[in-house]
C-alpha positions as a printed NumPy array, in Angstrom:
array([[-160.634,   18.299,   72.756],
       [-157.64 ,   17.97 ,   70.488],
       [-154.684,   19.889,   70.822],
       [-153.846,   22.525,   68.141],
       [-150.481,   22.052,   66.836],
       [-147.404,   24.635,   66.146],
       [-146.145,   25.074,   63.038],
       [-143.129,   26.745,   61.682],
       [-143.129,   28.53 ,   58.125],
       [-139.831,   29.601,   56.765],
       [-140.509,   32.076,   53.751],
       [-138.238,   33.354,   51.147],
       [-139.067,   36.943,   50.205],
       [-137.827,   39.368,   47.374],
       [-138.242,   42.86 ,   46.976],
       [-136.417,   43.678,   50.296],
       [-138.36 ,   45.399,   53.298],
       [-141.291,   45.991,   50.994],
       [-141.648,   42.522,   50.538],
       [-141.049,   41.391,   54.187],
       [-143.757,   44.077,   54.737],
       [-146.455,   42.534,   52.64 ],
       [-145.826,   39.189,   54.096],
       [-146.051,   40.57 ,   57.746],
       [-149.443,   42.444,   56.8  ],
       [-151.081,   39.273,   55.709],
       [-149.917,   37.119,   58.772],
       [-151.239,   40.11 ,   61.151],
       [-154.595,   39.642,   59.692],
       [-155.127,   35.804,   59.695],
       [-157.182,   33.837,   62.389],
       [-153.89 ,   32.052,   63.541],
       [-152.141,   32.503,   66.956],
       [-148.462,   33.875,   66.148],
       [-145.808,   32.852,   68.232],
       [-142.934,   34.76 ,   66.786],
       [-141.811,   36.001,   63.518],
       [-138.085,   36.669,   62.576],
       [-136.384,   38.046,   59.295],
       [-132.828,   38.002,   58.173],
       [-131.035,   39.39 ,   55.202],
       [-129.588,   36.742,   52.982],
       [-126.3  ,   37.069,   51.241],
       [-128.307,   37.603,   47.887],
       [-129.473,   41.347,   46.843],
       [-133.083,   42.13 ,   47.836],
       [-133.65 ,   38.421,   49.231],
       [-135.088,   38.182,   52.771],
       [-135.586,   34.602,   54.728],
       [-138.726,   35.152,   57.21 ],
       [-139.273,   32.325,   59.934],
       [-142.759,   32.584,   61.285],
       [-143.928,   30.31 ,   64.382],
       [-147.734,   29.901,   65.022],
       [-150.366,   27.849,   66.469],
       [-152.892,   26.723,   63.868],
       [-154.866,   23.794,   62.81 ],
       [-153.752,   21.782,   60.012],
       [-156.505,   23.67 ,   57.562],
       [-155.737,   26.928,   58.845],
       [-151.843,   26.358,   58.205],
       [-152.727,   25.149,   54.695],
       [-154.844,   28.003,   53.814],
       [-152.327,   30.629,   55.304],
       [-149.864,   28.367,   53.188],
       [-151.975,   29.391,   50.048],
       [-152.465,   32.863,   50.937],
       [-148.869,   33.322,   50.993],
       [-148.322,   31.784,   47.608],
       [-150.496,   34.376,   46.176],
       [-148.24 ,   37.078,   47.065],
       [-145.583,   38.066,   44.254],
       [-143.17 ,   38.95 ,   46.869],
       [-142.975,   35.179,   47.979],
       [-140.42 ,   32.938,   46.396],
       [-140.599,   29.967,   48.299],
       [-142.377,   28.516,   51.581],
       [-141.337,   25.458,   53.667],
       [-144.019,   24.511,   56.285],
       [-143.527,   21.897,   58.755],
       [-145.256,   20.799,   62.225],
       [-143.181,   21.68 ,   65.253],
       [-141.658,   18.811,   66.968],
       [-141.338,   18.168,   70.716],
       [-143.392,   20.127,   73.453],
       [-144.94 ,   23.242,   73.23 ],
       [-142.705,   25.666,   72.773],
       [-139.846,   23.63 ,   71.86 ],
       [-139.299,   23.871,   68.417],
       [-136.996,   22.18 ,   65.593],
       [-134.686,   24.062,   63.331],
       [-133.536,   23.8  ,   59.792],
       [-130.374,   22.166,   59.65 ]])
């Protein structure tokens, strides 16, 4: 049986907490296994950064990426497969 990889999605969202709530609402209703989600305020007004770590197949991660792109509050999405042993996520520099 193939091991399902871990993914990291880094999502930039505008519209402040309203935008964050829309993204989290979509993430809650998908067929992936979330590991963590965190959100930070950026130095730009109404712009937030979310980091979502999840376990999903490549097809599931691609589908989630496309669904997030359809939200008008999403500005950018960066997605990468987590490296290292399970639970040891790499971070963007």
